[in-house]
N, C-alpha and C positions, 0 to 999 in steps of 0.2 A: 504494500500500500504506500503510495507516495505521500509526501508531507501535506499537500493540500487536502487530500481525502482524510488523512489522519487528524488534521487540525480541527478542533472543535470550533464551531461558529460562535462568535461572541454574541451575547444577548442583545446588544444594540443592533445587530444585523436583523434579527427577528422583529424588533420594535420598529426600526426604520422601514423594513420591508413591508410589514403589515400596514403601517401608516401610509406608505407610498401606494400600496394596493388600493386602499380606501380612497385616497386622494385622486389617483388616476382613474379608478373605477367610476367615481363621480364625474370626472371629466368626460369619460366615454358616454356615460348616461346623458349628460348635458348635450353632448354632440348628437347623440341619437334622437333625443327629444326635439332638438332644433331641426335636424334633418327630416324628421317625421312631421314637423310643423305642429307639434302638440300644444295647442293654445292653452289648455288647462295647466300644463306644466309651467308655461310662462306666467300665467295668472298667479300660480302658487308661489313662484320664485320672486316675482316683482308685482305685487297687486296694484301699485300706483302707475304701472306702465301699460300702455296699450300693446297687447301681444302682437298685433298686426304691424304696428310701427317698429317693434323690435325685430320681427322677422324681415321686414323691408330693409332695415338697417343692415342686418347680417347678409341678406341677399345682395346687397350692394358691394360686398367685398369682392375684389378681383380673385381670379382663380388661384394665384399663388398664395394669397392669404387664406383661402379656403383649404388649400392643400396643406399649408403649414399647420393649420388648426387640427386637421385630421391626423397628420404625421405626429404632432405633439401628443395628442391624447392616446392614440393607439400604440405608439411606441413606448409611451409612459406606462401603459398597462402591461405590455409585453416585458418591458424592462423590469417592472416591479415583480412580476412572476419569476423572471430569470434570476433576479436578486435573491428572492426567497429560495430558489433552487440552487443558489450559490454557483451559478453558471457565469463564466467569463463574458458571454455575449450580452450580459446585462449592461456592460459599459457602452458598447456601440448603440444598443437600443435606447438607453437613457440619453446618450449623446444626440441621437436623432430626435428624441423627444424635446430636448433643449433647443435644438436647431429649429424644429417646428414651432415651438413656443415663440422664439425670437422672430421668426418670419411672420407667423399669423398675428401674434399680439403686437409685434413691432409695427405692423401696418395699422392695427387698431389704435395704438398710442400716437403715432407720428403722422399718419396720412389720412385716416378715415375721418369723415365728419363726426362730430360728437354724437354719442348714442342718445336716444330719446330720454328726456328728463324723467325721473331723477337718477337715472343710471349713470349720469355724468358727474355725480357729486359724492363726496364722502368715501366710504369704504368701497363702494362699487367702482369708483374712478381709480382706486388704487389696486383693484384686483388683478388687472393685467400685469402690473409690476410684480405682485406677489407670486403669480403663477410662473413668470419667468424666473424669479429668484428660487422658487421651490424646484423647478425643473433643473436649474443649474446646480443647486445644492445636491440633488439626487445623483446627477451625473458625477459630480466631484466625489461624493460618498462612494459610489460604485467603483470609480477609478482608484480611490485610496484602498478600498477593500481588495481589489485585484492586486495592487502593488504589495499589500500586506500578506498575500497568499491565501486569502479567505475564499476567493472565487476560483473555481476549477476551470 
């Protein structure tokens, strides 16, 4: 048995991996509800926002931003699962997730017209930055775990 297989996974790997799975799982759920145009979902998430206005705003994103969003959420989910499996492919998967977040949310932050009010205020206005930061932190964490010999 090699050192990587013999090495016991640190408890923080399971904590980070499970939290990442929940975080990215919700991102995938949000993506699907948006793609399926679920108006009840939008009403439950933001009761003060017209769901049709929100969908129109998202529909206005260019293809590269839409692609970045999908890449970010789905590679985040795959990367989280691979992290829990202690697989070295968690690093490139989470790297692609980070890249997708930067592309999709970078458009939203710097180029897109502001979202419908009140989505452009307070915590909701900060959420794209938070998502990018979490995606970057997960990539960095997986990279460090690979370097430490925790991932096979």
